[in-house]
N, C-alpha and C positions, 0 to 999 in steps of 0.2 A: 363215494362224497360227493357233491361238488357247489366249491365254491362260490355266493353270490356273490358281486358286488354291492348292490345294492341292497340290501335282503329285506329294510322298513322302508323304501324311497328312493329314489333316483338324486343324489347328489346334485347335476348337473341342474337342476331347479334352484338351488339356490346364486346357482349364480344369475336364470333369466328373472327381468326387475317384473317383467308379466305378470311369473309365475310366482314370487318372492312377495312381493306388494300383496295380492292376493290372497295369499296367505293371512300377513298380513291384517288385511280389513279382516277377515273372516274372525279369526282373533277377536279382534276388540270387538267387532256387531255383536256375537256370538256371549260375549262376557258382561256387555249392557243389558244381551234378553234377558243372561242366565239372574243374576242378581235383582232385576227387576222380580222374574217370577217368584224368587225367593225370599224376599224381602217386601212385597206387598199386600201379601195379604194376610203378615201379620200387623199391615198399618189397618187392614180391613176391619178385621175382627180386632185389633187391641183401640183401636180409636178409636172409627167409627161404631164401630159397639154391633157389625152384622153377625147372624151366627159360621161355624167353622165352614157351611153348604159355601153359604151367598161369599166368602171372602175366595174363597178356591173359587167360584163362577166367575170371579174379575180376571182371570185370565184368560177366562174366551173371549170377549171383545177383540183383543190383545191379536189372537189369536187371529180371527175373521178377518183384523187389518192387515195380518202377516201373510194370509191369504192372497187377501184380493192383490197389495203388492207388487208380492212377488211373483204372480201371474203374468201382470202388468209386464215388469221390469225384466222375465227373462221373454219377453217376445220383441221386447224395445230393446236389447242391446244382442238377440238374436241377427238382428232385420239390421239394424241403422248402426248399433257400435255403439259408441259415449261412453262408453263404462267407465270411464276417468270420471267425464262430468255428472252425470246418474249414482256412481259410491258418491263425488261428495256429496251429493245433493245427498244421499240416506244419513251419513253421519249427522248435515244439518239439520236433518229432520229427530232425527236418533236425539240428539242434545235439544232440543227445542222442548221434545215430550219428555228427558232427564229433567230438566228444567224450572219445567209444570209441575212435575211428582216432587222435586225439592220443595215446592211455597207449601205445597198440604199441611193445614197444619188444625189443629184443636175441630173446629169447623167447615171443614171441606166436605162434601156432600158425596156421596154412593156414585151418582151420574157425571160429576169432576171425576171420579176419580177412573171410573168409566171408559169419557176424553179424554183424557190424559195417557192413559194407559193402548187408544185407536190410533193414536199419533205418535206412540211410538216406534208402536207394533209394526207404523207405516215404514217407517224410517227402517225397524232391520227386516224387512221383507225385502224392501228392495236393494239391503246388499245380500240376500243370502243370493240369487240366481247369477249377479253382476262375476261374483266370487270362482263358481265353476266353470261358465263359459269362458272366460277371459282364460281361467290357466288350461281348457280344452281344450279350446283352439289354439293356441298358442307350442302346446307342448305336443311332442310328436308322435305320429300314428300309433307306435307303439306303445308308448308313452299314458296316454291316456287316463287309460287305469290307473296309475299310480300317480296321476295328477290330481282325478278325482278325492281317491284316496287321502294323498295330504292336507286337502279340502278339510274331509272326515276325521282326519286323526289333528289339526288346527281346530276344529271346535269342539271335542272331545277334552283338547287340553286349557282351552281356552273357561269351561263347563269346573274343569278340578283350580285352577289357578284364578280365576275370579273369586273366587270362595276367601279366595289367603288374603287375596292382594285389596277386597270390600273393605271399609272403618269393617271392626267388630264392635259390636254395641257391649255399651257396657252390662255387668257379671249381672247386675241390681235385672235390670231390663231384660235380660237370657232369661229370669230363673220370671219373671215377670209375665213367660211367653207361654209358660208351661201351663197359664195357667189364667190366661186374659180375661174369662168369663166373668172372672172375681168382678173385675171391674167394669165388663162392657155387658154385661149381660141387666138389662134391669130388674127382672125378677132375685137376680141376689142384690143388686145395688141399693133394693128395697127393701128388701132383709135385713140387712145389715144397717141402713139406713133406722129402720124403725127402731131400731133396739139404744140407738146414740140419743142420750139423754138433747133433747128441746134447746141446752147452754150451748150443746158444743156443735149441733147440725152447722154452720156456718162453716166450719173449723174442717169440719167432715167433707161437706161439697169442696171447699177451698182444693183440701188433699185429694180431692175426688177427681177435679180435673187440673192437678197441679204434675197425675202420674199418669195421665192422660199425656198432658204434654210433655212431657221426658221421655215419651214412648215413641211421637211425633218426631221431636228433636233429633233423636236417636236412628231413626233413618232415614230423616233428610241429611243427614251427614251421606249414605248411604245411598242415594237418586245425587245428590252434588258432586259426587265419587265418577257417577256414570258418564255427569257431564266434561270432566275432565275426562274424561276414556273417548264419548264425542269428537272431541279438542284433537286427539291422539288423531282418533280414524281418518277424522277430518284432514287434515296434514300429509297424509299417509297414502292416501288413495290424492294428492294433488302432483304426486311420483308413481301413479301407477303406468304405468306403458298398455297401451289396450293392441291387445291382441286382435286380428286382423278378424273380421265376419264373416261367416257360409252366405254362401247367393243359391240358391234351388236352380237348377237346370228340371226346366218341365221339354221331356221329348214328346214327339209329336202323338194324338189322340191314345190316347189308354193307353198308352206306357206308365211306367213307374219313376215317379218322380226322383230325381239323384238330386245330390245336397253333395254340392265340391268345395272344401275350401281352399282357401283363395292364397297359400302358403308362400304362392308367389310372392305375392304383397309386404312379405315378414321387412320390416330393416333391420340391417344389423345392429346385433345387440351389444 
C-alpha cells in the first residue's frame, strides 16, 4: 500500500489566500442559494397561495439569472481578472436580493417574488465561476484537479451546514407546512368558511390572515439571515488575492490556439 500525504485535498491550499478565500466565498454563496431554494417554495405555496407545481417553478427564474451571470462573469474573470471586485459585487447583489426577499409579506405578489429571486440568482451566479477560475489559476499544474475538487467539496459542505445555520421554523409552522393547502387552497378555505356561522366569519377571516402572517414572518427570518451571510461573504471577498489571468497566444494561420498561464506574475505569498 502507498501512503498519500493528502488523500482528500492538498493542505498547502490553506496557506494560499487566493485559494482558501475562494473556498470561503464558495461556501457562503452556496449557503445563500441553498437556503433560498429550500424555503422560498414554502412561502409561495403557504403565503401567496400557489400550487405545489407553481411554487416549485418559482426557482426557475433564479436559475436563469444564475446561468446568465455565471456565463458573463466567467468570461470577464478569465480575460481581465478583477476577481476581488466581481466577488464583492456578487455578494452585494446577493445581499440586496436577500433583503428584498425578507420584505415579502402576505400581500406580496408572485411577480415580485420572481423578480427578487432573479436578483439573488444573478449575484450567486457571479460568484460561482470566480471561485473555480481563481483556484485553478493559482494552483500548481499538477494540483489543479484538487483545487477544483476543493471548491466542489466546499459547496457540498455548505449545503449541509446551511440547513443547520438557518433559523429553524417554529414547530407549529413545520406542522402547517405538511399541508399548506389547508389555509391556501381557495376551494378548501371556501369549504371551511361555508361551515362557519355568520356570527364568527370575521373571526375566521382574522385567523386565516394571522396564519399566513405567522408563516411569512417565520420565513422572513431565514432571508434576513441570508443578508448576514452575504455581508460576511462581502468582507471575505475583500481579502481575496487575485490569481493571474490566462492569455491566449494565437499561432500563425490555421494553428491551434494555446493558452498559457502567466505564473511568472504571481506575487510572493
